[in-house]
C-alpha positions, 0 to 999 in steps of 0.5 A: 311251565314257568316260562309260559306267559300269563297273557298275550300282552306278555309276548312280542307281536310277530309278522307273517314274514317272521314265520315264512319259510320254504323247503324243497323235496329234491325229486329231480336228482335224488333217485332214492328219495324219488322212489319213496314218492312214486305211486303205482300210477307213475305219478307222485304219491299224494299221501306222502305230500299230505304227510309233508304238509302236516309236518311243514305246518307244524314247523311254521307254527313253532317258527311263529311262537317266540318266547323271549324269556326262555333261556337259550338251549331250553326246549319250547315251553309249548306243544303244537297240535293239529286241530283241523285241515281246511279244504285242500284242492288239487289244481292239475296235480295228477298230470305232473311227473314225479321227477321234478322238484317239489317246494313247500312254503307257508306262513301263519295267516291268522292267530287267535289267543291260543290257536293259529292258522297256517297257510301251506302251498305246494309248487313243482318246478317245471319249464323254469317256473314254480307252478302251484299244485295245491294249498291248504290251511292247517288250524293248530292249537298251542298247549303247555308242555305237559299238554294239560292246558292251552298256552298263549301265542304271539299276536300278529302284526300286519305289514300290508293290506294283503296281510290284513285281508288274509287275517280277516279271512281267518276271522271269517273262517273261524265264524264259519267253523262255529256255524257249521258245528251249530248246524251239524247233523249230529245236533240238528234236524236236517233241513226240509229240502234234505228230508225230502231228498232222503224220503225220495231215496226211500221211496225209490227203494220200495215196491208200491205193492209192498209198502210196509214190507222190510224188503228194499229194492236196489234201483238200477245203476246203484249200490247200497252204501254199506257195500262200499265200506272198506277198512284197514288196521295199522299198528303204530310203531315208535318210528311214526311218532312226533316230537310230542311222542304221539303218532304223527298226524300226517302219517295217519292222513297218508293212510286215510287218503290211500284207503279212500283211493282204494274205495274209489277204485273198487267202486268205479273200476277206474283210476280215481283222480283226487279233487279235494280233501275237506274237513279233516278233524283231529279229536284225540291224540293217538298213542305209540303202540295203538292199533288204529282202525280205519273205516271208509265208505262212499257217502254221496255220488253226483255225475262222475264225482264221489264223496268218501268219508273215512274215520280213524279209531284208535285202540290204546296200547294198554287197554282196548278202549276205542276213541274216534281220533280223526275224520276225513272227507275226500272228493274224487273224479272217476272220469265217467258217470258213476253208480249212485250210492243209496243209504239203507238205514237212517244212520246211513241217510244222515251220512249221505246228507253229510257227504252231500253237504261236504260236496256242495259246500265248497269253501273258497279259501281266498289265500291264492298264492303266497304273498311273501 
C-alpha cells in the first residue's frame, strides 16, 4: 500500500506502444494443444479463445501499469479486475480450420483515473498472412493490492494522430456507457415504440372471445420464452483461479458461451454460428469453492438471428448467498428463419425489449486492426 501514488501526477506517462504485446497459440505443430481447442464441429473452440483474450487483456493492463517506486522483486501494488467487455464481432471465424496458428495482440487504447480500456485482436495465419478474426475492448479497473479501494494508473501519451483518435473513441464509449446505464430498462420506462411492441405481442397471444381470460395462445411458428431456458452448475476449483485468488473471468466466459451455443442449437436444431458477443458485465468476483449457477434463454429473434442472454450467479463457499456475478449477451445466426420467441409475463417482456436493444444497437468499435 505504501507504494501506491496519491495522484496520477506521481506516475510517469505511458504510450500505447509501451503496453503493446502479442502471443502465438501454436496450433499448427502442437497436436496436444490443438486437441484442447477443437470443437465437435471440427473448428476452433470459441470459448477457449474468449478465455485466452481475457487472460491476455489482463497481461496488457499490467504491462501498462508502471510504478517506479516499487523495489525490484516486489509484486505489483495493484490488482486488475475486468469490469466489462464491449462488442466482440466475428468476421469469418467459423470457416477457419483449427490447425493454423492463432495470434493474440493488443495494447491499452484508453485510460481514465483508475480504469483502462484494452484493445485485443485475434489473427490466424493462413496463406502466408495473418488474417483478422475478431477484436474486442476490455474495460478494466485498477484496485489496491487488498482490493479495498481504487488505485491510480498511468496516463497515456500519444505518438500519432491515430493514437489520439483511439483515445477519443474511448472517451466516447465512456459517455455511451453512462447513457446506457441511465436509459436501462431496470430504471426507466420503455419508450412509446417499445410499449407498442410488447402490447402487439400480447394481443397476438389472446383470443378476441376471451379478452379477460388468463388463457394465452401461442402464435404459429413461435415458442414461449420460458421454454428456451437452459441452465448449468459449475463447481469452481482452485485450478481455475487467477493471480488474485478469485475465479478467472475467462473461465466463466467460456462456460457461458458454450451454454448459449446449446440454447441456440436446441432452439433451431441447426449449428448456430456465433456472430457477436455484446455487453459482458462483471459485477462481483467469484470465490474459489463457489457454485456458479448459469441460466440462459433466447430473448429476441429476427429472421435467422437469435439473441441469447446468460446470467451467472455465484453461491459462496461458506454460505449459500446468491450474487449476480456476470451477465452476457450473444447473437447467433441459425442459417435459416427461426421460430419467434414470445414473452408471457411482464418481466419476460422487459427481457425481450432488452434483447431487442442489444440486437439493434450494434456498436461500431472504430479500432480496426492494430496500428502498432
